[in-house]
C-alpha positions in Angstrom: -29.9 41.9 65.4 -27.2 40.2 63.6 -23.3 41.3 64.1 -23.2 43.0 60.9 -25.7 45.1 62.3 -24.0 46.1 65.7 -21.7 49.0 66.1 -19.5 50.0 68.9 -17.8 53.3 68.5 -14.3 53.6 70.8 -12.9 57.3 71.4 -9.4 56.5 72.3 -6.8 59.3 71.0 -4.5 62.0 72.5 -1.7 59.4 73.9 -0.9 55.9 73.4 -2.2 55.4 77.0 -5.4 55.8 75.9 -5.2 54.4 72.1 -3.4 51.1 73.1 -6.1 50.0 75.6 -8.7 51.0 73.5 -7.3 48.9 70.3 -7.4 46.0 73.0 -11.1 46.0 73.5 -11.4 46.9 69.8 -10.0 43.5 68.6 -12.0 41.7 71.4 -15.2 43.4 69.8 -14.2 42.4 66.2 -13.6 38.7 67.4 -17.5 38.7 68.4 -18.3 40.0 65.1 -19.1 43.6 66.0 -18.4 46.5 63.7 -15.7 48.9 65.4 -15.0 52.6 64.8 -11.8 54.3 66.7 -12.2 58.1 67.1 -8.7 59.6 67.4 -6.8 62.7 67.4 -4.9 64.3 64.7 -1.5 64.0 66.9 1.2 61.6 65.3 1.4 58.9 68.1 -2.1 58.1 67.0 -2.0 58.2 63.6 1.0 56.0 63.7 -0.5 53.5 66.1 -3.5 53.2 63.9 -1.7 52.1 60.7 -1.4 48.4 62.0 -5.4 48.2 62.8 -7.0 46.0 60.5 -11.0 45.3 60.0 -11.8 48.5 62.0 -12.8 52.0 60.8 -10.8 54.9 61.8 -12.0 58.0 61.9 -10.0 61.3 62.8 -11.5 64.1 64.9 -10.6 67.9 65.3 -10.5 67.7 68.9 -7.5 69.5 70.5 -6.5 69.0 74.3 -7.1 71.6 76.8 -4.1 73.6 77.4 -3.7 77.0 79.6 -4.1 79.7 77.1 -5.8 78.0 74.7 -9.2 77.5 75.7 -11.1 79.1 72.5 -9.1 76.3 70.4 -10.2 73.5 73.1 -14.0 74.8 72.8 -13.9 75.1 68.8 -11.9 71.7 68.9 -15.1 70.2 70.9 -17.6 71.6 69.1 -16.2 70.8 65.7 -15.5 67.4 66.9 -19.0 66.6 68.3 -20.6 67.7 65.1 -18.4 65.8 62.9 -19.8 62.8 65.2 -22.8 63.7 65.1 -22.9 63.5 61.4 -21.2 60.1 61.3 -23.6 58.6 63.6 -26.4 59.5 61.7 -25.3 57.6 58.6 -23.9 54.8 61.1 -25.6 54.6 64.4 -23.7 52.9 67.2 -25.4 50.7 69.6 -22.9 51.3 72.4 -19.9 53.6 72.4 -16.7 53.5 74.6 -14.6 56.5 75.8 -11.1 56.0 77.0 -10.1 58.9 78.4 -8.0 62.0 76.9 -9.7 65.0 75.3 -11.1 63.0 72.4 -13.7 61.1 74.7 -16.4 63.4 75.2 -17.4 64.6 72.0 -18.2 61.3 70.1 -19.8 59.5 73.5 -22.1 62.4 74.2 -23.0 62.2 70.2 -23.6 58.6 70.6 -25.7 59.2 73.5 -28.2 61.0 71.9 -28.5 58.9 69.2 -29.6 56.1 71.9 -26.6 54.6 71.9 -25.3 52.6 75.5 -22.7 54.7 76.6 -19.2 53.5 78.9 -16.1 54.8 79.9 -12.7 53.4 81.3 -10.1 55.1 83.7 -6.9 53.4 83.7 -5.5 56.1 86.6 -5.6 55.9 90.1 -6.9 59.9 89.9 -9.5 60.0 87.1 -8.6 62.3 84.6 -11.3 65.9 84.2 -12.6 64.6 80.7 -13.6 61.2 82.5 -14.7 62.8 86.0 -16.9 65.1 84.0 -18.2 62.6 81.5 -19.0 59.8 84.4 -22.1 61.1 85.1 -23.4 60.6 81.6 -22.3 57.3 81.0 -24.5 53.9 81.8 -21.2 51.9 83.2 -17.7 52.9 83.8 -14.6 50.5 84.3 -11.4 51.3 86.2 -7.7 50.4 86.2 -7.2 50.9 89.9 -10.0 49.8 92.5 -9.0 53.2 94.4 -10.5 55.3 90.9 -13.9 54.2 91.5 -15.1 56.3 94.3 -13.1 58.9 92.9 -14.7 58.7 89.5 -18.4 59.2 90.7 -20.1 56.8 88.0 -23.3 55.2 88.6 -21.7 51.7 88.4 -17.9 51.3 88.3 -16.3 48.0 87.9 -12.9 47.3 88.4 -11.3 45.4 85.2 -7.6 46.6 85.1 -6.3 48.2 82.3 -6.1 46.2 79.0 -3.3 45.3 77.1 -2.5 44.2 73.3 -2.3 40.4 73.4 1.8 40.2 72.4 2.2 41.7 75.7 2.7 38.2 77.5 5.4 36.4 78.7 8.3 35.9 75.8 11.5 34.4 75.8 14.6 37.3 76.8 17.1 36.1 74.4 15.0 35.7 71.3 13.7 39.5 72.2 17.4 40.8 72.2 18.4 39.0 69.2 15.2 40.4 67.4 16.5 44.2 68.5 20.2 43.4 67.7 21.3 42.5 71.3 23.3 39.9 72.8 21.1 37.1 73.8 23.0 36.7 77.1 23.7 39.8 78.4 21.3 41.8 80.9 19.5 44.8 79.3 18.4 48.1 80.8 15.3 49.4 79.3 14.8 53.1 79.5 11.9 54.6 78.1 10.4 58.2 78.9 7.3 58.2 77.2 6.0 60.5 74.6 6.0 63.5 77.0 8.9 64.6 79.7 11.5 62.1 78.2 14.3 64.3 78.4 14.5 64.6 82.4 15.0 60.8 82.2 17.4 60.8 79.1 19.6 63.5 81.2 19.6 61.5 84.6 20.2 58.1 83.0 23.2 59.2 81.1 24.7 61.0 84.2 23.8 57.9 86.0 25.5 55.6 83.5 29.2 55.4 84.4 28.2 54.3 88.0 25.9 51.5 86.5 28.2 49.6 84.2 31.3 50.2 86.3 29.5 47.9 88.7 27.9 45.9 85.7 30.1 45.9 82.7 28.0 43.5 80.7 25.1 45.5 80.7 23.3 46.5 77.4 21.2 49.7 77.1 17.9 50.1 75.1 17.0 53.4 75.6 14.1 55.0 73.8 14.7 58.8 73.9 11.3 60.0 72.6 11.6 62.8 70.0 12.9 65.6 71.6 16.4 65.2 69.7 18.4 63.3 72.6 19.0 60.1 70.7 22.3 61.5 69.1 23.9 62.5 72.6 22.7 59.3 74.3 24.7 57.2 71.6 28.1 59.6 72.1 27.5 58.9 75.8 27.0 55.2 75.3 30.2 55.1 72.6 32.1 56.9 75.5 31.2 54.7 78.2 31.5 51.8 76.1 28.2 50.4 76.4 26.4 48.2 73.9 23.3 50.2 73.0 20.6 50.2 70.6 18.8 54.0 70.7 15.5 54.9 69.2 13.2 57.6 69.6 10.2 55.4 69.3 9.8 51.6 68.9 6.4 50.2 67.7 7.4 46.9 69.0 7.3 47.6 72.8 6.7 43.9 73.4 10.2 43.0 72.4 11.5 45.7 74.6 10.0 44.8 77.5 10.7 41.0 76.6 14.3 42.1 76.3 14.4 44.1 79.6 16.2 42.7 82.5 15.1 46.2 84.3 13.4 49.0 83.1 13.4 52.7 84.1 10.0 54.2 82.8 7.4 56.8 83.6 4.5 55.5 85.5 1.3 56.2 83.0 -1.2 53.5 83.4 -1.1 51.5 80.4 2.9 51.4 80.8 2.3 50.0 84.1 -0.2 47.8 82.9 2.1 46.4 80.1 5.3 46.2 82.8 2.8 44.2 85.1 1.7 41.9 82.0 5.4 41.0 81.1 6.6 40.9 84.5 9.5 43.6 84.0 11.1 44.7 87.3 11.3 48.4 87.2 12.2 52.1 88.6 9.7 54.2 88.0 10.0 58.1 87.8 6.3 59.6 87.5 6.0 62.5 85.4 6.1 65.7 87.9 3.7 67.8 86.1 0.9 65.1 85.0 -2.5 65.9 85.8 -3.3 65.9 89.5 0.0 64.2 90.1 -1.6 60.9 88.7 1.6 59.2 87.8 2.7 59.5 91.1 -0.2 58.2 92.4 -0.2 55.2 90.0 3.6 54.6 90.9 3.1 54.6 94.7 0.1 52.3 94.3 2.5 49.7 92.7 5.5 50.5 95.3 3.0 49.5 97.9 2.6 46.3 96.9 6.3 45.4 96.3 5.7 45.9 92.3 8.1 49.0 91.8 10.7 51.1 92.9 10.0 54.7 92.7 11.9 58.1 92.4 10.6 61.5 92.5 12.1 63.5 89.6 12.7 66.6 91.7 14.9 64.6 94.2 16.3 61.6 92.0 20.1 61.8 91.2 22.4 59.8 89.4 23.5 58.2 92.8 20.3 57.1 93.6 19.1 55.8 90.4 22.4 53.7 90.0 21.4 52.4 93.5 18.0 51.1 92.4 19.1 49.8 89.2 21.8 48.2 90.6 19.7 46.6 93.7 17.5 45.2 90.8 20.1 44.0 88.4 22.3 42.0 90.7 20.1 40.5 92.5 17.8 37.8 91.1 16.1 37.3 94.1 14.7 40.9 94.6 13.6 40.7 90.9 11.8 37.3 91.4 10.0 38.9 94.2 8.9 42.3 92.3 7.9 39.8 89.4 5.7 38.0 92.1 3.8 41.3 92.9 3.5 42.3 89.6 1.6 39.4 88.4 -0.9 40.6 91.1 -1.4 43.3 89.3 -1.9 41.9 86.0 -5.5 41.6 84.6 -5.2 39.3 81.5 -9.0 39.4 80.6 -9.4 43.1 81.2 -10.1 43.7 77.5 -12.3 40.6 76.8 -14.2 41.7 80.3 -14.7 45.2 78.9 -16.0 43.9 75.8 -18.0 41.3 77.7 -20.0 44.0 79.6 -20.6 46.3 76.6 -22.1 43.3 75.0 -24.2 42.2 77.7 -25.6 45.8 78.0 -26.7 45.0 74.6 -28.2 41.4 75.2 -25.6 40.3 72.8 -23.9 37.8 74.7 -25.9 34.6 73.9 -25.3 31.5 72.2 -25.8 33.3 68.7 -22.7 35.5 68.8 -19.8 34.0 66.8 -17.1 33.9 69.8 -19.8 31.6 71.5 -20.4 29.1 69.1 -16.8 28.6 68.3 -15.8 28.6 71.9 -13.9 32.0 71.6 -12.5 34.9 74.1 -15.7 36.6 73.8 -17.7 33.9 75.4 -15.8 32.9 78.2 -17.1 33.7 81.7 -15.9 37.2 83.0 -13.1 37.0 86.0 -14.1 38.0 89.3 -14.0 41.6 89.3 -15.3 44.2 92.1 -18.4 46.4 91.1 -18.8 49.7 92.7 -22.3 50.8 92.7 -22.5 54.9 93.0 -26.4 54.9 92.8 
């Protein structure tokens, strides 16, 4: 088998939390000479994110999420996605398929399995999602972002790899990151990011807490990513009234710069966001999205909190005063930030993407001295990090 004939399909659409880790694994597979096809959803977050993808094919599936009252639309999208993937794989059969979770995952992985491909999935959360719980029984191997997820997933074999992050999410100079975003390089920055869903409640809470925060820390700058709910202009007005230097955007493609600039962050607790916070050692106050399926964001956040890697406020009980205290405890206490950064380092799995790619390649008997990465001593041929394997057989 030559590298030109080795194909991997990665189903990773629906949210940034599924897509960006999938892109990280895709890059590792490309580095090993594989042909990679990304299968994504029609959602705008997917379409924007893949514009920068290079060297891989991108296919948009007609899948839709399972929403109460729209079961027929979900089934119709599932069937159409399965048929579309089946046609695609008849023309170019993949040797392996990887599901990253979410509503786009199952149809292409099942279609690939029917064509004889080895199949895999990655579950990033402590509480596995519905799609992955159902799909786990069919795949050859599963990878998990949190060790507690392995038993809950019910796969035949599960490996704790952590959640992949893209290579640009690495320690970087704070002053340079701030300057690149139009902020004062010498002044501290509060980063606020509510994610692609549920950002309004965080926006509102931060605006009510802002006067108290800047009264105690007048040199603070704000980098606020409001999401697409129409809150950006109001946030700018509040910042102008409080005389806070601020950069306010709905979204920011260069999230590595945002995290690099941050002294403290206020964030949701999606697994991909937590992996990026850990990779860049950003002390954070987490406010889990309260209506996330199975309350998985709260479980994610509590896992970080238990090791000292984050502060947690629950949205239903959070007040401007409690947020102000949590932010200032970190922003004003260098020792507290250093302790939290040390705890974050324990969560970071820098080789998660590489280890997932290696496991896929090893299943294909592909990780040999004949691979391009091995010949040049590249990232795909390095020995895997120590990781924990759970057998469910």
